[in-house]
C-alpha positions as CSV (number, residue, x, y, z in Angstrom):
1,M,44.6,139.7,82.2
2,S,47.2,142.0,80.6
3,I,50.6,140.2,80.8
4,S,54.2,140.9,79.8
5,A,56.0,138.7,77.3
6,D,57.9,137.3,80.3
7,G,54.8,136.3,82.1
8,Y,54.2,139.1,84.7
9,V,50.9,140.8,85.3
10,A,52.5,143.4,87.5
11,G,56.0,144.8,87.8
12,P,58.1,145.0,90.9
13,D,57.6,147.4,93.8
14,Q,53.8,147.9,93.7
15,S,52.8,151.1,95.5
16,E,50.1,153.8,95.4
17,E,52.4,155.7,93.0
18,H,52.9,152.5,90.9
19,P,49.8,150.3,91.4
20,L,51.0,147.9,88.7
21,G,54.6,148.0,89.8
22,I,57.5,149.6,88.0
23,G,56.8,149.3,84.3
24,G,53.5,147.5,84.8
25,A,51.3,150.3,83.4
26,A,52.7,149.6,79.9
27,L,50.8,146.3,79.9
28,H,47.6,148.2,79.6
29,D,48.5,150.4,76.7
30,W,46.2,148.3,74.5
31,H,43.1,149.6,76.2
32,L,44.3,152.8,77.8
33,G,46.8,154.1,75.3
34,P,46.7,155.3,71.6
35,A,45.6,151.8,70.3
36,K,42.5,151.7,72.6
37,D,40.1,152.5,69.7
38,H,41.5,149.8,67.4
39,P,38.5,147.5,66.6
40,V,40.1,144.4,68.0
41,N,41.0,146.1,71.3
42,R,37.5,147.6,71.6
43,K,36.0,144.1,71.1
44,V,38.2,142.5,73.7
45,A,37.7,145.3,76.2
46,S,33.9,145.0,75.7
47,E,34.1,141.2,76.3
48,I,36.0,141.8,79.5
49,L,33.6,144.3,81.0
50,D,30.2,144.4,79.3
51,G,27.5,142.1,80.5
52,M,29.4,140.5,83.4
53,G,27.2,139.3,86.2
54,A,29.9,139.6,88.9
55,T,33.6,140.1,89.2
56,I,36.2,138.7,91.7
57,M,39.4,140.5,92.5
58,G,42.2,140.4,95.1
59,R,42.7,143.1,97.7
60,N,45.9,144.3,96.0
61,M,43.9,145.0,92.8
62,F,41.4,146.9,94.8
63,G,44.0,149.2,96.4
64,P,47.3,149.8,98.1
65,I,46.0,149.6,101.7
66,R,47.6,146.6,103.6
67,G,46.6,145.1,106.9
68,D,43.6,146.3,108.9
69,W,41.5,148.9,107.0
70,G,41.5,151.2,110.0
71,A,40.0,154.6,109.1
72,S,40.8,154.3,105.4
73,E,38.3,155.9,103.1
74,W,39.8,154.2,100.0
75,R,37.2,153.3,97.4
76,G,39.3,151.8,94.6
77,W,41.5,153.1,91.8
78,W,38.7,153.8,89.4
79,G,37.1,157.0,90.7
80,D,33.4,157.4,91.5
81,V,32.2,155.3,88.6
82,P,34.2,152.1,88.4
83,P,34.1,150.2,85.0
84,Y,32.6,147.0,86.4
85,R,28.9,147.9,86.7
86,C,28.2,144.7,88.7
87,P,28.9,143.3,92.1
88,V,32.6,142.9,92.8
89,F,33.8,140.5,95.4
90,V,37.2,141.5,96.9
91,L,39.3,138.8,98.6
92,T,40.8,140.0,101.8
93,H,41.8,138.9,105.3
94,Y,40.2,141.9,106.9
95,A,36.4,142.5,107.1
96,H,35.0,145.7,105.5
97,D,31.5,147.0,104.9
98,P,30.3,147.0,101.3
99,I,31.1,150.1,99.3
100,E,28.4,151.1,96.8
101,M,29.6,153.2,93.9
102,A,27.8,154.9,91.0
103,G,27.1,153.0,87.8
104,G,26.1,149.7,89.4
105,T,29.3,148.6,91.1
106,T,29.3,147.5,94.7
107,F,32.5,146.2,96.3
108,H,31.8,143.3,98.7
109,F,34.7,142.1,100.9
110,V,35.1,138.4,101.3
111,T,37.3,137.0,104.2
112,D,36.7,133.3,103.8
113,G,38.5,132.5,100.6
114,I,38.1,132.1,96.8
115,E,35.4,129.4,96.9
116,S,33.2,131.6,99.1
117,A,33.8,134.6,96.8
118,F,32.9,132.4,93.8
119,T,29.7,131.1,95.5
120,R,28.6,134.6,96.2
121,A,29.5,135.8,92.7
122,E,27.5,132.9,91.2
123,A,24.4,133.9,93.3
124,A,24.8,137.5,92.1
125,A,25.5,136.8,88.5
126,G,22.6,134.5,87.8
127,H,23.2,133.1,84.3
128,R,25.7,135.8,83.3
129,A,29.5,135.3,83.3
130,I,31.9,135.8,86.2
131,S,35.2,137.6,85.7
132,I,38.2,136.9,87.8
133,A,39.8,140.3,87.3
134,G,43.1,139.7,89.1
135,G,45.6,140.3,90.5
136,A,47.9,137.4,90.1
137,S,47.3,135.8,93.5
138,C,43.5,135.9,93.2
139,A,43.7,134.4,89.7
140,R,46.1,131.6,90.8
141,Q,43.8,130.7,93.6
142,A,40.8,130.5,91.3
143,I,42.7,128.4,88.8
144,A,44.0,126.1,91.5
145,A,40.4,125.7,92.9
146,G,39.1,124.6,89.4
147,L,36.9,127.7,89.1
148,V,38.2,129.0,85.8
149,D,36.9,127.9,82.4
150,E,38.8,130.3,80.2
151,I,42.0,132.3,80.6
152,D,42.2,135.5,78.4
153,L,45.6,137.0,78.2
154,Q,46.5,140.3,76.5
155,V,50.2,139.8,75.8
156,S,52.3,142.9,75.3
157,P,55.9,143.0,74.0
158,V,57.1,144.3,77.4
159,I,59.8,142.6,79.5
160,L,59.3,143.4,83.2
161,G,62.0,141.1,84.6
162,S,60.3,140.6,87.9
163,G,57.0,141.2,89.7
164,E,53.8,139.2,90.0
165,R,53.6,136.1,87.7
166,L,50.2,134.7,86.8
167,L,51.1,131.1,86.4
168,D,53.5,130.6,89.3
169,G,53.6,127.6,91.6
170,F,51.7,125.1,89.4
171,D,52.9,121.6,88.6
172,A,54.2,120.9,85.1
173,G,51.3,120.6,82.7
174,K,48.7,122.0,85.2
175,P,46.4,123.5,84.3
176,T,46.0,121.9,81.0
177,L,45.2,124.6,78.4
178,E,43.8,124.5,74.9
179,L,44.3,127.5,72.6
180,A,40.8,128.8,71.7
181,R,41.4,132.1,70.0
182,V,44.2,134.5,68.8
183,L,43.5,138.1,67.9
184,E,46.0,140.8,67.1
185,A,46.1,144.5,67.4
186,P,49.0,147.0,67.4
187,G,51.4,146.1,70.2
188,V,49.3,143.2,71.7
189,A,48.3,139.6,71.1
190,H,45.0,138.6,72.6
191,L,45.1,134.9,73.5
192,R,42.2,132.9,74.8
193,Y,42.7,129.5,76.4
194,R,40.1,126.9,77.5
195,V,41.0,125.1,80.7
196,V,40.7,121.4,79.9
197,R,39.3,119.3,82.7
């Protein structure tokens, strides 16, 4: 997950106009801005997306619609060809029919929790990796449930001051992390932690 130096993965006041909150878009300059073609950034972006068997995300990451879906025709932030190219399981409290997109992405909506989403993702992924894409709440639920083996953070020198923190609400020392890799590119440090069980 892209994260600010002060620990936020999204800034305050998320909306359709500011899907990552005020200032949150700056966290993604490493793969969307001028440095996106740096070899280290290309490597990390490829690791995040290429070859994934399934992805899990929260409803807030999928879009700005809150409450019942109603007549909404929202199909995600990514246009007609989302970058995932695998089944995506979206955590939500409101049922929704699957949305099949071009390029191999189908959004499935899971109303019975992170463990159910993970079970479905495992079945879809086979022996390939599963990505917990975000947002913060979805990732916290997966970490708390013991479903996460590694945490990849792309740390930008941005201070958001408030918003959505990734590692909020955990007891001191939990989860136990072991630094596995550090890569550097202009304006970002790519950190990989193993979750120690």
